GUKE-983163 format. One line per field, with one value per residue (C-alpha): residue number from 1; x, y, z. Coordinates in Angstrom, 1 decimal. Example, Ala and Ser with C-alpha at 12.3 -4.5 7.8 and 13.67 -1.06 7.14 Angstrom:
BEGIN
num c(1/2) .
x c(12.3/13.7) .
y c(-4.5/-1.1) .
z c(7.8/7.1) .
This chain:
BEGIN
num c(1/2/3/4/5/6/7/8/9/10/11/12/13/14/15/16/17/18/19/20/21/22/23/24/25/26/27/28/29/30/31/32/33/34/35/36/37/38/39/40/41/42/43/44/45/46/47/48/49/50/51/52/53/54/55/56/57/58/59/60/61/62/63/64/65/66/67/68/69/70/71/72/73/74/75/76/77/78/79/80/81/82/83/84/85/86/87/88/89/90/91/92/93/94/95/96/97/98/99/100/101/102/103/104/105/106/107/108/109/110/111/112/113/114/115/116/117/118/119/120/121/122/123/124/125/126/127/128/129/130/131/132/133/134/135/136/137/138/139/140/141/142/143/144/145/146/147/148/149/150/151/152/153/154/155/156/157/158/159/160/161/162/163/164/165/166/167/168/169/170/171/172/173/174/175/176/177/178/179/180/181/182/183/184/185/186/187/188/189/190/191/192/193/194/195/196/197/198/199/200/201/202/203/204/205/206/207/208/209/210/211/212/213/214/215/216/217) .
x c(-249.8/-248.5/-244.8/-243.7/-242.6/-239.5/-238.0/-237.5/-233.7/-230.9/-230.1/-233.5/-234.0/-234.0/-230.7/-229.8/-226.3/-225.4/-221.8/-220.7/-224.0/-224.4/-227.0/-227.4/-230.5/-230.6/-226.8/-227.3/-225.8/-228.5/-226.3/-223.0/-220.8/-223.9/-222.8/-225.0/-226.4/-230.1/-231.3/-234.4/-236.3/-234.9/-236.8/-235.0/-236.3/-235.0/-235.3/-234.4/-235.8/-238.0/-235.7/-233.0/-233.4/-235.6/-238.0/-235.2/-233.4/-236.5/-236.9/-233.3/-233.9/-237.0/-235.4/-237.4/-234.4/-231.3/-229.3/-226.8/-223.3/-222.2/-223.7/-227.3/-227.7/-230.4/-229.2/-232.5/-233.6/-236.5/-236.6/-238.9/-241.6/-241.3/-241.5/-244.3/-243.7/-246.0/-244.8/-245.6/-248.7/-251.3/-251.6/-255.4/-257.8/-260.3/-263.1/-263.1/-264.2/-261.9/-263.0/-262.6/-259.1/-258.0/-259.4/-257.6/-254.3/-254.7/-255.3/-252.1/-250.0/-251.6/-252.2/-255.4/-256.8/-259.8/-260.2/-263.1/-260.9/-258.0/-260.2/-261.5/-257.9/-257.1/-260.4/-262.3/-265.2/-268.4/-266.6/-266.1/-268.5/-267.7/-265.8/-262.3/-262.8/-265.2/-262.8/-260.3/-256.5/-256.1/-258.7/-257.1/-253.8/-255.5/-256.7/-253.1/-252.0/-254.7/-252.5/-250.1/-252.8/-253.2/-249.9/-247.3/-244.2/-240.6/-239.6/-241.7/-240.6/-242.9/-242.7/-244.3/-246.8/-247.9/-249.2/-252.9/-253.7/-255.0/-253.5/-255.4/-254.2/-250.6/-250.8/-252.3/-249.6/-246.8/-248.1/-248.4/-244.8/-243.4/-245.3/-244.0/-240.4/-240.9/-242.1/-238.9/-239.7/-237.2/-239.1/-237.7/-239.7/-239.4/-241.0/-240.1/-242.2/-240.2/-242.0/-240.3/-237.1/-234.5/-235.3/-232.2/-232.1/-230.6/-230.5/-230.0/-228.9/-226.6/-225.5/-224.5/-226.1/-225.5/-226.4/-227.3/-228.2/-226.7/-226.7/-223.2/-221.9) .
y c(-19.3/-22.8/-23.5/-25.5/-29.0/-28.6/-26.2/-28.8/-28.6/-26.6/-29.3/-29.0/-25.2/-23.3/-21.7/-20.1/-19.5/-17.3/-17.0/-14.6/-14.8/-12.9/-12.7/-11.1/-10.5/-9.3/-8.6/-6.4/-7.2/-7.2/-8.0/-9.5/-10.5/-11.3/-13.2/-13.7/-16.2/-16.1/-18.2/-19.4/-16.7/-13.9/-11.4/-10.2/-7.2/-6.9/-3.3/-1.7/0.2/-1.5/-3.7/-4.0/-7.8/-8.3/-10.7/-12.5/-13.0/-14.5/-16.8/-18.0/-18.6/-20.8/-22.7/-21.2/-19.3/-21.3/-18.7/-17.4/-17.8/-18.5/-20.6/-20.7/-23.4/-24.3/-26.2/-28.0/-31.4/-31.3/-27.5/-27.2/-29.0/-26.3/-23.4/-20.9/-18.8/-16.0/-14.6/-11.3/-12.9/-14.0/-17.5/-17.5/-19.8/-17.3/-19.9/-20.5/-18.2/-17.1/-19.9/-22.5/-21.2/-21.4/-24.9/-26.0/-24.4/-26.2/-29.5/-29.1/-28.2/-30.8/-28.2/-27.2/-24.1/-21.9/-20.4/-18.1/-16.6/-16.2/-14.3/-12.1/-11.3/-9.9/-8.0/-10.3/-11.1/-11.0/-11.9/-15.6/-16.8/-14.3/-15.9/-14.6/-13.5/-10.9/-9.5/-6.7/-7.3/-6.2/-8.6/-11.4/-10.5/-10.7/-14.3/-15.3/-13.5/-15.3/-18.4/-16.9/-17.5/-21.1/-22.6/-22.8/-23.3/-23.0/-20.6/-17.7/-16.0/-13.1/-10.9/-7.4/-8.7/-5.2/-4.3/-3.2/-3.6/-0.9/0.3/-2.3/-5.0/-3.7/-3.9/-7.4/-8.6/-7.0/-9.0/-12.2/-12.0/-11.1/-14.1/-16.4/-15.3/-15.6/-19.2/-19.9/-19.3/-17.6/-14.8/-13.1/-10.4/-7.6/-4.3/-0.7/-1.3/-2.4/-4.8/-3.6/-3.3/-6.0/-6.6/-7.3/-5.4/-6.2/-3.4/-4.0/-1.1/-0.5/-4.1/-4.3/-6.1/-4.4/-5.8/-2.7/-4.3/-7.5/-11.0/-11.0/-14.4) .
z c(168.5/169.2/169.0/166.0/166.9/164.8/167.3/170.0/169.9/168.3/165.8/164.0/164.4/161.1/160.2/156.8/155.7/152.7/151.6/148.9/147.2/143.9/141.2/137.8/135.7/132.1/132.3/135.3/138.7/141.4/144.4/145.2/148.2/150.3/153.4/156.5/158.9/159.9/162.8/164.5/166.3/164.1/161.9/158.8/156.8/153.2/151.8/148.5/145.5/142.9/140.8/143.4/143.6/146.7/145.1/143.3/146.5/148.2/145.3/145.6/149.3/148.7/145.8/143.0/141.3/140.6/138.6/141.2/142.4/146.0/148.8/149.9/152.5/155.0/158.1/158.8/157.8/155.3/155.6/152.5/154.5/157.2/154.8/154.4/151.3/150.3/147.0/145.2/143.7/146.2/144.9/145.4/143.4/142.1/141.6/145.3/148.1/150.9/153.2/150.6/149.7/153.3/153.8/150.6/151.9/155.2/153.5/151.4/154.4/156.6/159.3/160.9/162.5/162.4/158.9/160.0/162.8/160.4/157.9/160.7/161.7/158.2/157.9/155.7/158.0/156.0/152.8/153.5/150.8/148.1/145.1/145.1/141.4/142.7/145.3/145.0/144.6/148.2/149.5/147.6/149.2/152.6/151.8/151.4/154.5/156.5/156.1/158.7/161.3/160.3/159.3/162.1/160.0/161.1/158.3/156.9/153.7/152.8/149.8/150.5/153.1/154.1/150.6/150.5/154.2/156.5/159.9/161.9/159.5/159.8/163.6/163.5/161.0/163.2/166.2/164.3/162.9/166.3/167.9/165.2/165.9/169.7/169.1/167.3/163.6/161.3/159.5/156.3/154.6/152.1/152.9/153.9/157.1/160.1/162.4/165.6/167.5/167.1/163.4/161.4/158.1/154.7/152.1/148.4/146.2/143.3/143.1/146.8/149.7/153.1/156.4/158.5/161.8/163.2/161.6/160.0/159.3) .
């Protein structure tokens, strides 16, 4: 995996700062007092039960949810252009086949790569020409994940990327995330699956946000 050009020096490396971040939904406190610093080359795992606020937190980080208190600040010029966000929904165009979906994504991100190899990496070899509308929910999820083999962004924010993939797919995704971090990307993901050693962990529960391993601001 090639190293993103945005990582040429410390001034342009991705860095996220949260200070006393809190959020409520439907009059229920999801989390409060969340303060941390996440930097280039780090992998952050966000855990918590369903409804704990994991997806809401990711949406705050990528600028899709503005109802919160505290500070959420990215220290990188034009950070949104260097963001790869895979949300809870796959974001796949069902009238297109997997190959067409990836070519479309590459055109939007202005980044190239080998879509056929990316589809093979996520276990979709042989399904390249099947309309996405005819594929299972898990296969549609894999189309979205294939973007991780094509778009070399400085920041990856992934919502439950390990859903509906087999053991081989899990191992391949582990390796891809680790390689991205080694190349200087900041990776933040929600899952109960831990990528490997050295992963920083943030746990959401009962309105609290606890950093369990490193990364305190």
